[in-house]
CHARMM-style PDB file with segment names, atoms N, HN, CA, C and O in Angstrom:
ATOM      1  N   MET     1     -24.402  17.818 -25.405  1.00  0.00      PROA
ATOM      2  CA  MET     1     -23.476  19.210 -26.629  1.00  0.00      PROA
ATOM      3  C   MET     1     -22.806  20.281 -25.959  1.00  0.00      PROA
ATOM      4  O   MET     1     -22.621  20.800 -24.858  1.00  0.00      PROA
ATOM      5  N   GLY     2     -22.573  20.340 -27.011  1.00  0.00      PROA
ATOM      6  HN  GLY     2     -22.723  19.919 -27.906  1.00  0.00      PROA
ATOM      7  CA  GLY     2     -21.372  21.617 -26.407  1.00  0.00      PROA
ATOM      8  C   GLY     2     -21.714  22.772 -26.778  1.00  0.00      PROA
ATOM      9  O   GLY     2     -22.673  22.924 -27.534  1.00  0.00      PROA
ATOM     10  N   GLN     3     -21.142  23.583 -26.409  1.00  0.00      PROA
ATOM     11  HN  GLN     3     -20.363  23.460 -25.794  1.00  0.00      PROA
ATOM     12  CA  GLN     3     -20.868  24.859 -26.712  1.00  0.00      PROA
ATOM     13  C   GLN     3     -20.686  25.564 -27.982  1.00  0.00      PROA
ATOM     14  O   GLN     3     -19.551  25.702 -28.439  1.00  0.00      PROA
ATOM     15  N   GLN     4     -21.848  26.078 -28.665  1.00  0.00      PROA
ATOM     16  HN  GLN     4     -22.770  25.966 -28.294  1.00  0.00      PROA
ATOM     17  CA  GLN     4     -21.639  26.744 -30.477  1.00  0.00      PROA
ATOM     18  C   GLN     4     -20.944  27.839 -29.976  1.00  0.00      PROA
ATOM     19  O   GLN     4     -21.021  28.475 -28.925  1.00  0.00      PROA
ATOM     20  N   ARG     5     -19.812  27.962 -31.587  1.00  0.00      PROA
ATOM     21  HN  ARG     5     -19.749  27.446 -32.441  1.00  0.00      PROA
ATOM     22  CA  ARG     5     -18.726  28.828 -31.710  1.00  0.00      PROA
ATOM     23  C   ARG     5     -19.850  29.715 -32.384  1.00  0.00      PROA
ATOM     24  O   ARG     5     -20.833  29.228 -32.941  1.00  0.00      PROA
ATOM     25  N   ASN     6     -19.667  30.702 -32.302  1.00  0.00      PROA
ATOM     26  HN  ASN     6     -18.868  31.098 -31.849  1.00  0.00      PROA
ATOM     27  CA  ASN     6     -20.262  31.346 -32.927  1.00  0.00      PROA
ATOM     28  C   ASN     6     -19.583  31.851 -34.249  1.00  0.00      PROA
ATOM     29  O   ASN     6     -18.750  32.728 -34.019  1.00  0.00      PROA
ATOM     30  N   GLU     7     -19.730  31.507 -35.643  1.00  0.00      PROA
ATOM     31  HN  GLU     7     -20.406  30.795 -35.830  1.00  0.00      PROA
ATOM     32  CA  GLU     7     -18.782  32.102 -37.082  1.00  0.00      PROA
ATOM     33  C   GLU     7     -19.357  33.200 -37.882  1.00  0.00      PROA
ATOM     34  O   GLU     7     -19.009  33.512 -39.021  1.00  0.00      PROA
ATOM     35  N   GLY     8     -20.618  33.960 -36.898  1.00  0.00      PROA
ATOM     36  HN  GLY     8     -20.901  33.707 -35.973  1.00  0.00      PROA
ATOM     37  CA  GLY     8     -21.492  35.178 -37.912  1.00  0.00      PROA
ATOM     38  C   GLY     8     -21.132  34.704 -39.032  1.00  0.00      PROA
ATOM     39  O   GLY     8     -20.607  33.603 -39.198  1.00  0.00      PROA
ATOM     40  N   GLU     9     -21.468  35.740 -40.113  1.00  0.00      PROA
ATOM     41  HN  GLU     9     -21.895  36.635 -39.979  1.00  0.00      PROA
ATOM     42  CA  GLU     9     -21.296  35.160 -41.923  1.00  0.00      PROA
ATOM     43  C   GLU     9     -20.172  34.366 -42.752  1.00  0.00      PROA
ATOM     44  O   GLU     9     -19.008  34.441 -42.357  1.00  0.00      PROA
ATOM     45  N   GLY    10     -20.425  33.760 -43.660  1.00  0.00      PROA
ATOM     46  HN  GLY    10     -21.370  33.699 -43.981  1.00  0.00      PROA
ATOM     47  CA  GLY    10     -19.882  33.027 -43.656  1.00  0.00      PROA
ATOM     48  C   GLY    10     -19.042  31.803 -43.201  1.00  0.00      PROA
ATOM     49  O   GLY    10     -17.851  31.544 -43.376  1.00  0.00      PROA
ATOM     50  N   ASN    11     -20.431  30.859 -42.307  1.00  0.00      PROA
ATOM     51  HN  ASN    11     -21.399  31.068 -42.165  1.00  0.00      PROA
ATOM     52  CA  ASN    11     -19.766  30.044 -41.613  1.00  0.00      PROA
ATOM     53  C   ASN    11     -20.340  28.884 -42.248  1.00  0.00      PROA
ATOM     54  O   ASN    11     -21.389  28.404 -42.676  1.00  0.00      PROA
ATOM     55  N   ARG    12     -18.700  28.614 -42.033  1.00  0.00      PROA
ATOM     56  HN  ARG    12     -17.847  29.004 -41.685  1.00  0.00      PROA
ATOM     57  CA  ARG    12     -18.077  27.261 -43.002  1.00  0.00      PROA
ATOM     58  C   ARG    12     -19.316  26.126 -41.952  1.00  0.00      PROA
ATOM     59  O   ARG    12     -20.149  25.453 -42.558  1.00  0.00      PROA
ATOM     60  N   THR    13     -19.247  26.094 -40.592  1.00  0.00      PROA
ATOM     61  HN  THR    13     -18.570  26.641 -40.099  1.00  0.00      PROA
ATOM     62  CA  THR    13     -20.136  24.899 -40.497  1.00  0.00      PROA
ATOM     63  C   THR    13     -21.559  24.204 -41.116  1.00  0.00      PROA
ATOM     64  O   THR    13     -21.891  23.095 -41.534  1.00  0.00      PROA
ATOM     65  N   ALA    14     -22.112  25.357 -40.945  1.00  0.00      PROA
ATOM     66  HN  ALA    14     -21.842  26.257 -40.605  1.00  0.00      PROA
ATOM     67  CA  ALA    14     -23.017  25.862 -41.543  1.00  0.00      PROA
ATOM     68  C   ALA    14     -23.416  24.916 -42.613  1.00  0.00      PROA
ATOM     69  O   ALA    14     -23.979  23.824 -42.535  1.00  0.00      PROA
ATOM     70  N   ASP    15     -22.776  25.937 -44.142  1.00  0.00      PROA
ATOM     71  HN  ASP    15     -22.319  26.824 -44.205  1.00  0.00      PROA
ATOM     72  CA  ASP    15     -22.599  25.850 -45.554  1.00  0.00      PROA
ATOM     73  C   ASP    15     -21.915  24.280 -45.941  1.00  0.00      PROA
ATOM     74  O   ASP    15     -22.068  23.879 -47.095  1.00  0.00      PROA
ATOM     75  N   LYS    16     -21.005  23.235 -44.737  1.00  0.00      PROA
ATOM     76  HN  LYS    16     -20.881  23.561 -43.800  1.00  0.00      PROA
ATOM     77  CA  LYS    16     -20.593  21.793 -45.274  1.00  0.00      PROA
ATOM     78  C   LYS    16     -22.167  21.238 -45.334  1.00  0.00      PROA
ATOM     79  O   LYS    16     -22.840  20.799 -46.266  1.00  0.00      PROA
ATOM     80  N   GLN    17     -22.582  21.561 -43.247  1.00  0.00      PROA
ATOM     81  HN  GLN    17     -22.035  21.918 -42.489  1.00  0.00      PROA
ATOM     82  CA  GLN    17     -23.482  20.828 -43.493  1.00  0.00      PROA
ATOM     83  C   GLN    17     -25.099  20.770 -44.248  1.00  0.00      PROA
ATOM     84  O   GLN    17     -25.998  19.935 -44.353  1.00  0.00      PROA
ATOM     85  N   TYR    18     -24.853  22.154 -44.673  1.00  0.00      PROA
ATOM     86  HN  TYR    18     -24.123  22.832 -44.587  1.00  0.00      PROA
ATOM     87  CA  TYR    18     -25.935  22.292 -46.191  1.00  0.00      PROA
ATOM     88  C   TYR    18     -25.683  21.674 -47.278  1.00  0.00      PROA
ATOM     89  O   TYR    18     -26.648  21.163 -47.846  1.00  0.00      PROA
ATOM     90  N   VAL    19     -24.676  21.570 -47.733  1.00  0.00      PROA
ATOM     91  HN  VAL    19     -23.892  21.985 -47.271  1.00  0.00      PROA
ATOM     92  CA  VAL    19     -23.931  20.852 -48.716  1.00  0.00      PROA
ATOM     93  C   VAL    19     -23.821  19.682 -48.895  1.00  0.00      PROA
ATOM     94  O   VAL    19     -23.642  19.248 -50.033  1.00  0.00      PROA
ATOM     95  N   ASP    20     -23.916  18.737 -47.632  1.00  0.00      PROA
ATOM     96  HN  ASP    20     -24.061  19.091 -46.708  1.00  0.00      PROA
ATOM     97  CA  ASP    20     -23.348  17.688 -47.140  1.00  0.00      PROA
ATOM     98  C   ASP    20     -25.310  17.260 -47.454  1.00  0.00      PROA
ATOM     99  O   ASP    20     -25.758  16.843 -48.522  1.00  0.00      PROA
ATOM    100  N   ALA    21     -25.867  17.446 -46.582  1.00  0.00      PROA
ATOM    101  HN  ALA    21     -25.503  17.784 -45.714  1.00  0.00      PROA
ATOM    102  CA  ALA    21     -27.447  17.996 -47.046  1.00  0.00      PROA
ATOM    103  C   ALA    21     -28.022  17.742 -48.385  1.00  0.00      PROA
ATOM    104  O   ALA    21     -28.878  16.943 -48.767  1.00  0.00      PROA
ATOM    105  N   THR    22     -27.224  18.762 -49.077  1.00  0.00      PROA
ATOM    106  HN  THR    22     -26.529  19.411 -48.767  1.00  0.00      PROA
ATOM    107  CA  THR    22     -27.928  18.284 -50.886  1.00  0.00      PROA
ATOM    108  C   THR    22     -27.150  17.015 -51.233  1.00  0.00      PROA
ATOM    109  O   THR    22     -27.999  16.317 -51.788  1.00  0.00      PROA
ATOM    110  N   LYS    23     -26.195  16.447 -51.214  1.00  0.00      PROA
ATOM    111  HN  LYS    23     -25.505  17.013 -50.763  1.00  0.00      PROA
ATOM    112  CA  LYS    23     -25.053  15.973 -51.850  1.00  0.00      PROA
ATOM    113  C   LYS    23     -26.352  14.861 -51.311  1.00  0.00      PROA
ATOM    114  O   LYS    23     -26.649  14.245 -52.335  1.00  0.00      PROA
ATOM    115  N   ARG    24     -26.768  14.621 -50.768  1.00  0.00      PROA
ATOM    116  HN  ARG    24     -26.527  15.121 -49.936  1.00  0.00      PROA
ATOM    117  CA  ARG    24     -27.273  12.477 -49.606  1.00  0.00      PROA
ATOM    118  C   ARG    24     -29.072  13.381 -50.482  1.00  0.00      PROA
ATOM    119  O   ARG    24     -29.139  12.788 -51.559  1.00  0.00      PROA
ATOM    120  N   PHE    25     -29.840  14.010 -50.449  1.00  0.00      PROA
ATOM    121  HN  PHE    25     -29.785  14.492 -49.574  1.00  0.00      PROA
ATOM    122  CA  PHE    25     -30.440  14.769 -51.401  1.00  0.00      PROA
ATOM    123  C   PHE    25     -30.748  13.811 -52.452  1.00  0.00      PROA
ATOM    124  O   PHE    25     -31.569  12.900 -52.554  1.00  0.00      PROA
ATOM    125  N   ILE    26     -29.523  14.459 -53.466  1.00  0.00      PROA
ATOM    126  HN  ILE    26     -28.856  15.199 -53.384  1.00  0.00      PROA
ATOM    127  CA  ILE    26     -29.534  14.050 -54.677  1.00  0.00      PROA
ATOM    128  C   ILE    26     -28.629  12.586 -54.765  1.00  0.00      PROA
ATOM    129  O   ILE    26     -28.290  12.246 -55.899  1.00  0.00      PROA
ATOM    130  N   ASP    27     -28.196  11.640 -53.524  1.00  0.00      PROA
ATOM    131  HN  ASP    27     -28.472  11.916 -52.604  1.00  0.00      PROA
ATOM    132  CA  ASP    27     -27.634  10.836 -53.633  1.00  0.00      PROA
ATOM    133  C   ASP    27     -28.964   9.923 -53.205  1.00  0.00      PROA
ATOM    134  O   ASP    27     -29.057   8.908 -53.896  1.00  0.00      PROA
ATOM    135  N   GLU    28     -29.764  10.044 -52.441  1.00  0.00      PROA
ATOM    136  HN  GLU    28     -29.688  10.869 -51.880  1.00  0.00      PROA
ATOM    137  CA  GLU    28     -30.719   8.942 -52.148  1.00  0.00      PROA
ATOM    138  C   GLU    28     -32.140   9.026 -53.552  1.00  0.00      PROA
ATOM    139  O   GLU    28     -33.164   8.343 -53.533  1.00  0.00      PROA
ATOM    140  N   GLY    29     -31.769  10.025 -54.605  1.00  0.00      PROA
ATOM    141  HN  GLY    29     -30.937  10.579 -54.620  1.00  0.00      PROA
ATOM    142  CA  GLY    29     -32.496   9.482 -55.405  1.00  0.00      PROA
ATOM    143  C   GLY    29     -34.662  10.542 -55.526  1.00  0.00      PROA
ATOM    144  O   GLY    29     -35.711  10.500 -56.168  1.00  0.00      PROA
ATOM    145  N   LYS    30     -33.932  11.335 -54.274  1.00  0.00      PROA
ATOM    146  HN  LYS    30     -33.080  11.368 -53.752  1.00  0.00      PROA
ATOM    147  CA  LYS    30     -35.353  11.945 -53.770  1.00  0.00      PROA
ATOM    148  C   LYS    30     -35.607  13.069 -54.157  1.00  0.00      PROA
ATOM    149  O   LYS    30     -36.392  13.826 -53.586  1.00  0.00      PROA
ATOM    150  N   VAL    31     -34.607  13.479 -55.782  1.00  0.00      PROA
ATOM    151  HN  VAL    31     -33.969  12.865 -56.246  1.00  0.00      PROA
ATOM    152  CA  VAL    31     -34.510  14.750 -56.410  1.00  0.00      PROA
ATOM    153  C   VAL    31     -36.317  14.603 -57.812  1.00  0.00      PROA
ATOM    154  O   VAL    31     -37.199  15.462 -57.808  1.00  0.00      PROA
ATOM    155  N   GLU    32     -36.330  13.800 -58.414  1.00  0.00      PROA
ATOM    156  HN  GLU    32     -35.614  13.102 -58.417  1.00  0.00      PROA
ATOM    157  CA  GLU    32     -37.417  13.545 -58.915  1.00  0.00      PROA
ATOM    158  C   GLU    32     -38.906  13.344 -58.166  1.00  0.00      PROA
ATOM    159  O   GLU    32     -39.838  14.069 -58.514  1.00  0.00      PROA
ATOM    160  N   PRO    33     -39.073  12.428 -57.226  1.00  0.00      PROA
ATOM    161  CA  PRO    33     -39.690  12.724 -57.092  1.00  0.00      PROA
ATOM    162  C   PRO    33     -40.682  14.047 -55.824  1.00  0.00      PROA
ATOM    163  O   PRO    33     -41.851  14.132 -55.447  1.00  0.00      PROA
ATOM    164  N   ALA    34     -39.278  14.930 -55.529  1.00  0.00      PROA
ATOM    165  HN  ALA    34     -38.329  14.861 -55.835  1.00  0.00      PROA
ATOM    166  CA  ALA    34     -39.375  16.188 -54.827  1.00  0.00      PROA
ATOM    167  C   ALA    34     -40.090  16.921 -56.010  1.00  0.00      PROA
ATOM    168  O   ALA    34     -41.129  17.510 -55.712  1.00  0.00      PROA
ATOM    169  N   ALA    35     -39.659  16.966 -57.362  1.00  0.00      PROA
ATOM    170  HN  ALA    35     -38.815  16.487 -57.605  1.00  0.00      PROA
ATOM    171  CA  ALA    35     -39.824  17.520 -58.559  1.00  0.00      PROA
ATOM    172  C   ALA    35     -41.282  17.257 -58.632  1.00  0.00      PROA
ATOM    173  O   ALA    35     -42.096  18.103 -58.262  1.00  0.00      PROA
ATOM    174  N   GLU    36     -41.656  15.994 -59.143  1.00  0.00      PROA
ATOM    175  HN  GLU    36     -40.995  15.307 -59.443  1.00  0.00      PROA
ATOM    176  CA  GLU    36     -42.632  15.397 -59.643  1.00  0.00      PROA
ATOM    177  C   GLU    36     -44.048  15.848 -58.458  1.00  0.00      PROA
ATOM    178  O   GLU    36     -45.177  16.126 -58.862  1.00  0.00      PROA
ATOM    179  N   GLN    37     -43.672  15.831 -57.106  1.00  0.00      PROA
ATOM    180  HN  GLN    37     -42.754  15.606 -56.777  1.00  0.00      PROA
ATOM    181  CA  GLN    37     -44.351  17.038 -56.172  1.00  0.00      PROA
ATOM    182  C   GLN    37     -45.068  17.934 -55.900  1.00  0.00      PROA
ATOM    183  O   GLN    37     -46.177  18.182 -55.427  1.00  0.00      PROA
ATOM    184  N   ALA    38     -43.629  18.678 -56.564  1.00  0.00      PROA
ATOM    185  HN  ALA    38     -42.728  18.477 -56.949  1.00  0.00      PROA
ATOM    186  CA  ALA    38     -43.700  20.182 -56.869  1.00  0.00      PROA
ATOM    187  C   ALA    38     -45.092  20.353 -58.235  1.00  0.00      PROA
ATOM    188  O   ALA    38     -46.007  21.164 -58.374  1.00  0.00      PROA
ATOM    189  N   LYS    39     -44.782  19.525 -58.787  1.00  0.00      PROA
ATOM    190  HN  LYS    39     -44.039  18.865 -58.674  1.00  0.00      PROA
ATOM    191  CA  LYS    39     -45.608  19.710 -60.284  1.00  0.00      PROA
ATOM    192  C   LYS    39     -47.124  19.853 -59.930  1.00  0.00      PROA
ATOM    193  O   LYS    39     -48.120  20.545 -60.142  1.00  0.00      PROA
ATOM    194  N   LYS    40     -46.807  19.100 -59.465  1.00  0.00      PROA
ATOM    195  HN  LYS    40     -45.998  18.538 -59.292  1.00  0.00      PROA
ATOM    196  CA  LYS    40     -48.968  18.804 -58.801  1.00  0.00      PROA
ATOM    197  C   LYS    40     -49.141  19.738 -57.903  1.00  0.00      PROA
ATOM    198  O   LYS    40     -50.330  20.005 -58.076  1.00  0.00      PROA
ATOM    199  N   ALA    41     -48.682  20.580 -56.861  1.00  0.00      PROA
ATOM    200  HN  ALA    41     -47.716  20.364 -56.721  1.00  0.00      PROA
ATOM    201  CA  ALA    41     -49.235  21.100 -56.434  1.00  0.00      PROA
ATOM    202  C   ALA    41     -49.273  21.834 -57.164  1.00  0.00      PROA
ATOM    203  O   ALA    41     -50.433  22.235 -57.252  1.00  0.00      PROA
ATOM    204  N   VAL    42     -48.249  22.615 -58.233  1.00  0.00      PROA
ATOM    205  HN  VAL    42     -47.306  22.289 -58.162  1.00  0.00      PROA
ATOM    206  CA  VAL    42     -48.923  24.419 -59.027  1.00  0.00      PROA
ATOM    207  C   VAL    42     -48.779  24.038 -59.521  1.00  0.00      PROA
ATOM    208  O   VAL    42     -47.604  24.084 -59.887  1.00  0.00      PROA
ATOM    209  N   GLU    43     -49.918  22.911 -60.424  1.00  0.00      PROA
ATOM    210  HN  GLU    43     -50.872  22.874 -60.127  1.00  0.00      PROA
ATOM    211  CA  GLU    43     -51.008  22.428 -61.295  1.00  0.00      PROA
ATOM    212  C   GLU    43     -52.402  22.179 -60.709  1.00  0.00      PROA
ATOM    213  O   GLU    43     -53.299  21.737 -61.426  1.00  0.00      PROA
ATOM    214  N   SER    44     -52.596  22.459 -59.403  1.00  0.00      PROA
ATOM    215  HN  SER    44     -51.867  22.818 -58.820  1.00  0.00      PROA
ATOM    216  CA  SER    44     -53.727  21.596 -58.365  1.00  0.00      PROA
ATOM    217  C   SER    44     -54.130  23.059 -58.534  1.00  0.00      PROA
ATOM    218  O   SER    44     -53.904  23.653 -59.589  1.00  0.00      PROA
ATOM    219  N   ALA    45     -54.747  23.655 -57.459  1.00  0.00      PROA
ATOM    220  HN  ALA    45     -54.931  23.173 -56.603  1.00  0.00      PROA
ATOM    221  CA  ALA    45     -56.589  24.060 -56.088  1.00  0.00      PROA
ATOM    222  C   ALA    45     -55.158  24.453 -56.262  1.00  0.00      PROA
ATOM    223  O   ALA    45     -54.830  24.921 -57.352  1.00  0.00      PROA
ATOM    224  N   GLU    46     -53.905  24.266 -54.930  1.00  0.00      PROA
ATOM    225  HN  GLU    46     -54.171  23.886 -54.044  1.00  0.00      PROA
ATOM    226  CA  GLU    46     -53.197  25.575 -54.383  1.00  0.00      PROA
ATOM    227  C   GLU    46     -52.469  26.113 -55.782  1.00  0.00      PROA
ATOM    228  O   GLU    46     -51.611  25.234 -55.867  1.00  0.00      PROA
ATOM    229  N   GLY    47     -52.297  26.756 -56.647  1.00  0.00      PROA
ATOM    230  HN  GLY    47     -52.994  27.470 -56.579  1.00  0.00      PROA
ATOM    231  CA  GLY    47     -50.776  26.419 -57.279  1.00  0.00      PROA
ATOM    232  C   GLY    47     -51.734  28.092 -57.288  1.00  0.00      PROA
ATOM    233  O   GLY    47     -51.004  29.078 -57.379  1.00  0.00      PROA
ATOM    234  N   ALA    48     -53.264  28.360 -57.198  1.00  0.00      PROA
ATOM    235  HN  ALA    48     -53.857  27.558 -57.123  1.00  0.00      PROA
ATOM    236  CA  ALA    48     -52.198  29.935 -57.208  1.00  0.00      PROA
ATOM    237  C   ALA    48     -52.131  30.675 -56.009  1.00  0.00      PROA
ATOM    238  O   ALA    48     -51.686  31.818 -55.912  1.00  0.00      PROA
ATOM    239  N   GLU    49     -52.620  29.936 -55.041  1.00  0.00      PROA
ATOM    240  HN  GLU    49     -52.981  29.007 -55.119  1.00  0.00      PROA
ATOM    241  CA  GLU    49     -51.724  30.620 -53.261  1.00  0.00      PROA
ATOM    242  C   GLU    49     -50.413  30.292 -53.081  1.00  0.00      PROA
ATOM    243  O   GLU    49     -49.800  31.005 -52.287  1.00  0.00      PROA
ATOM    244  N   LEU    50     -49.537  28.979 -53.858  1.00  0.00      PROA
ATOM    245  HN  LEU    50     -50.035  28.400 -54.504  1.00  0.00      PROA
ATOM    246  CA  LEU    50     -48.302  29.153 -54.305  1.00  0.00      PROA
ATOM    247  C   LEU    50     -47.543  29.953 -54.643  1.00  0.00      PROA
ATOM    248  O   LEU    50     -46.662  30.520 -53.997  1.00  0.00      PROA
ATOM    249  N   ARG    51     -48.210  30.163 -56.968  1.00  0.00      PROA
ATOM    250  HN  ARG    51     -48.926  29.702 -57.493  1.00  0.00      PROA
ATOM    251  CA  ARG    51     -47.402  31.690 -57.359  1.00  0.00      PROA
ATOM    252  C   ARG    51     -48.127  32.650 -55.740  1.00  0.00      PROA
ATOM    253  O   ARG    51     -47.384  32.779 -54.767  1.00  0.00      PROA
ATOM    254  N   LYS    52     -49.192  33.065 -55.714  1.00  0.00      PROA
ATOM    255  HN  LYS    52     -49.796  32.960 -56.504  1.00  0.00      PROA
ATOM    256  CA  LYS    52     -49.514  34.421 -54.552  1.00  0.00      PROA
ATOM    257  C   LYS    52     -48.007  33.975 -53.705  1.00  0.00      PROA
ATOM    258  O   LYS    52     -47.194  34.810 -54.101  1.00  0.00      PROA
ATOM    259  N   ALA    53     -47.362  33.111 -52.807  1.00  0.00      PROA
ATOM    260  HN  ALA    53     -48.023  32.434 -52.485  1.00  0.00      PROA
ATOM    261  CA  ALA    53     -46.550  33.095 -51.898  1.00  0.00      PROA
ATOM    262  C   ALA    53     -45.293  33.458 -52.466  1.00  0.00      PROA
ATOM    263  O   ALA    53     -44.385  34.128 -51.974  1.00  0.00      PROA
ATOM    264  N   GLU    54     -45.383  32.926 -53.539  1.00  0.00      PROA
ATOM    265  HN  GLU    54     -46.121  32.381 -53.938  1.00  0.00      PROA
ATOM    266  CA  GLU    54     -44.169  33.493 -54.008  1.00  0.00      PROA
ATOM    267  C   GLU    54     -43.322  34.526 -54.624  1.00  0.00      PROA
ATOM    268  O   GLU    54     -42.111  34.738 -54.689  1.00  0.00      PROA
ATOM    269  N   GLU    55     -44.744  35.275 -55.193  1.00  0.00      PROA
ATOM    270  HN  GLU    55     -45.727  35.102 -55.140  1.00  0.00      PROA
ATOM    271  CA  GLU    55     -44.604  36.093 -55.383  1.00  0.00      PROA
ATOM    272  C   GLU    55     -43.620  36.902 -53.828  1.00  0.00      PROA
ATOM    273  O   GLU    55     -42.423  37.186 -53.839  1.00  0.00      PROA
ATOM    274  N   LYS    56     -44.683  37.119 -52.540  1.00  0.00      PROA
ATOM    275  HN  LYS    56     -45.656  36.888 -52.531  1.00  0.00      PROA
ATOM    276  CA  LYS    56     -44.737  38.185 -51.820  1.00  0.00      PROA
ATOM    277  C   LYS    56     -42.953  37.869 -51.021  1.00  0.00      PROA
ATOM    278  O   LYS    56     -42.159  38.630 -50.469  1.00  0.00      PROA
ATOM    279  N   ALA    57     -42.926  36.475 -51.310  1.00  0.00      PROA
ATOM    280  HN  ALA    57     -43.571  35.856 -51.758  1.00  0.00      PROA
ATOM    281  CA  ALA    57     -41.273  36.672 -50.758  1.00  0.00      PROA
ATOM    282  C   ALA    57     -40.611  37.283 -51.856  1.00  0.00      PROA
ATOM    283  O   ALA    57     -39.531  37.782 -51.540  1.00  0.00      PROA
ATOM    284  N   LYS    58     -40.814  37.353 -52.614  1.00  0.00      PROA
ATOM    285  HN  LYS    58     -41.691  36.948 -52.871  1.00  0.00      PROA
ATOM    286  CA  LYS    58     -40.254  38.049 -53.771  1.00  0.00      PROA
ATOM    287  C   LYS    58     -39.791  39.528 -53.588  1.00  0.00      PROA
ATOM    288  O   LYS    58     -39.076  40.364 -54.141  1.00  0.00      PROA
ATOM    289  N   LYS    59     -40.172  39.458 -53.075  1.00  0.00      PROA
ATOM    290  HN  LYS    59     -40.753  38.779 -52.626  1.00  0.00      PROA
ATOM    291  CA  LYS    59     -40.915  41.329 -53.000  1.00  0.00      PROA
ATOM    292  C   LYS    59     -39.736  41.955 -51.336  1.00  0.00      PROA
ATOM    293  O   LYS    59     -39.682  41.585 -50.163  1.00  0.00      PROA
ATOM    294  N   PRO    60     -38.990  43.033 -52.168  1.00  0.00      PROA
ATOM    295  CA  PRO    60     -38.336  43.028 -50.369  1.00  0.00      PROA
ATOM    296  C   PRO    60     -38.717  43.534 -49.355  1.00  0.00      PROA
ATOM    297  O   PRO    60     -39.587  44.403 -49.302  1.00  0.00      PROA
ATOM    298  N   GLY    61     -37.978  42.946 -48.186  1.00  0.00      PROA
ATOM    299  HN  GLY    61     -37.271  42.239 -48.230  1.00  0.00      PROA
ATOM    300  CA  GLY    61     -38.401  42.944 -47.021  1.00  0.00      PROA
ATOM    301  C   GLY    61     -38.269  43.975 -46.333  1.00  0.00      PROA
ATOM    302  O   GLY    61     -37.638  44.805 -46.988  1.00  0.00      PROA
ATOM    303  N   HSD    62     -38.667  44.513 -44.898  1.00  0.00      PROA
ATOM    304  HN  HSD    62     -39.180  43.839 -44.366  1.00  0.00      PROA
ATOM    305  CA  HSD    62     -39.111  46.135 -44.529  1.00  0.00      PROA
ATOM    306  C   HSD    62     -37.345  46.178 -44.339  1.00  0.00      PROA
ATOM    307  O   HSD    62     -36.545  45.373 -43.862  1.00  0.00      PROA
ATOM    308  N   GLY    63     -37.210  47.501 -44.950  1.00  0.00      PROA
ATOM    309  HN  GLY    63     -37.860  48.155 -45.337  1.00  0.00      PROA
ATOM    310  CA  GLY    63     -36.055  48.029 -44.864  1.00  0.00      PROA
ATOM    311  C   GLY    63     -34.754  48.179 -46.323  1.00  0.00      PROA
ATOM    312  O   GLY    63     -33.811  48.848 -46.747  1.00  0.00      PROA
ATOM    313  N   GLU    64     -35.516  47.130 -46.553  1.00  0.00      PROA
ATOM    314  HN  GLU    64     -36.281  46.587 -46.209  1.00  0.00      PROA
ATOM    315  CA  GLU    64     -34.179  46.902 -47.949  1.00  0.00      PROA
ATOM    316  C   GLU    64     -34.711  47.359 -48.876  1.00  0.00      PROA
ATOM    317  O   GLU    64     -35.888  47.656 -48.671  1.00  0.00      PROA
ATOM    318  N   GLN    65     -34.268  47.583 -50.017  1.00  0.00      PROA
ATOM    319  HN  GLN    65     -33.312  47.341 -50.183  1.00  0.00      PROA
ATOM    320  CA  GLN    65     -34.511  48.036 -51.530  1.00  0.00      PROA
ATOM    321  C   GLN    65     -34.442  46.881 -52.539  1.00  0.00      PROA
ATOM    322  OT1 GLN    65     -34.612  47.099 -53.738  1.00  0.00      PROA
TER     323      GLN     65
END
């Protein structure tokens, strides 16, 4: 494997990889099954824990406003 170049913010290589992977996910028909799985998890006993984690993730990090 070659040496990776640091592209800094706005990393075009990472963006392209993300976009390509997202398109593949959609094209392979994985959206509906993933959405159904997420719905079941939220509606299960695990739901309260998931909502708590979501609220925690929404809070600003250390040093953020």
